[in-house]
C-alpha positions in Angstrom: 0.0 0.0 0.0 1.2 3.5 -0.9 0.2 6.4 1.3 0.7 10.0 0.2 0.6 13.1 2.4 -0.3 16.6 1.2 -1.4 19.8 2.8 -4.5 21.8 1.9 -4.5 25.2 3.6 -4.8 24.3 7.3 -5.4 20.6 6.7 -3.0 17.6 6.4 -4.4 14.9 4.1 -3.6 11.2 4.3 -4.3 9.6 0.9 -3.9 5.8 0.8 -3.8 4.0 -2.6 -5.1 0.5 -3.0 -7.0 -1.4 -0.4 -7.8 -0.6 3.2 -8.4 -3.9 4.9 -7.2 -6.0 7.8 -3.7 -6.2 6.4 -3.2 -2.5 5.7 -5.4 -0.6 8.1 -2.5 -0.3 10.7 -0.4 1.6 8.1 -3.2 4.2 7.7 -3.8 4.4 11.4 -0.1 4.8 12.1 0.2 7.7 9.6 -2.8 9.4 11.2 -1.3 8.9 14.7 2.1 10.4 13.6 0.4 13.5 12.2 -1.8 13.9 15.3 1.3 13.5 17.6 3.1 16.2 15.5 0.3 18.6 16.4 -2.1 18.1 13.4 -5.4 19.8 14.3 -7.2 19.2 10.9 -6.8 15.7 9.5 -8.4 14.5 6.3 -8.5 10.9 5.1 -8.7 10.9 1.3 -10.3 7.7 0.0 -10.3 8.7 -3.8 -7.5 6.2 -4.6 -8.9 3.4 -2.5 -10.2 0.5 -4.6 -11.6 -1.6 -1.7 -12.3 -1.1 2.0 -13.6 -3.7 4.4 -15.1 -3.3 7.9 -11.7 -2.7 9.5 -11.3 0.4 7.4 -14.7 1.6 8.4 -14.0 0.8 12.0 -10.8 2.9 11.8 -12.7 5.9 10.4 -15.4 5.7 13.1 -12.7 5.4 15.8 -10.9 8.5 14.4 -14.1 10.4 14.2 -14.9 9.7 17.8 -11.3 10.4 18.9 -11.4 13.8 17.1 -14.7 14.7 18.8 -13.3 13.8 22.2 -9.9 15.6 21.7 -11.3 18.7 20.0 -9.6 18.4 16.6 -11.1 18.1 13.1 -11.2 14.8 11.2 -12.9 14.4 7.8 -13.1 11.9 5.0 -13.0 12.6 1.3 -15.4 10.2 -0.3 -14.0 7.4 -2.3 -15.2 5.7 -5.5 -18.7 4.0 -5.5 -17.5 0.6 -4.1 -15.9 2.3 -1.1 -18.8 4.8 -0.6 -21.1 1.8 -0.6 -19.5 0.5 2.6 -20.8 3.6 4.4 -24.3 3.1 2.9 -24.5 -0.6 3.7 -23.5 -0.1 7.3 -25.7 3.0 7.8 -22.9 5.2 9.2 -22.7 8.0 6.7 -24.3 10.4 9.2 -21.7 9.6 11.8 -18.7 10.6 9.6 -17.8 14.0 8.2 -17.8 13.2 4.5 -16.4 15.8 2.1 -16.8 15.8 -1.6 -13.6 15.7 -3.6 
C-alpha cells in the first residue's frame, strides 16, 4: 500500500492508494497517529484512490471520528469511489462521519 501526504491550507491529508483492509489498516492508522502527535489539528483521510475497503477500514474511520470529537480536533473523510462509498451506505454510518466531496 502506498500512502501520500499533502497539505490543503490548514489541513493535512492522508491519501492511501489500494485497499484498506485488515492487512493494511494499521499503516493508515499509524500515519494518522504520527500526524496527530506532530500537532495536526485538521486531518483529512482521502479515499479517492482506495479501490476496496472492508469493515476494518470503516472501524478505523469511526474510531478517528470519535477520537477527534473527544480531543477537539477536526477529522474528515473525502469520499471514495462507488464501491468504497457503498460500505458507508450498507453499514448506515454515513451520518456519523464527516464526509467531504472531492
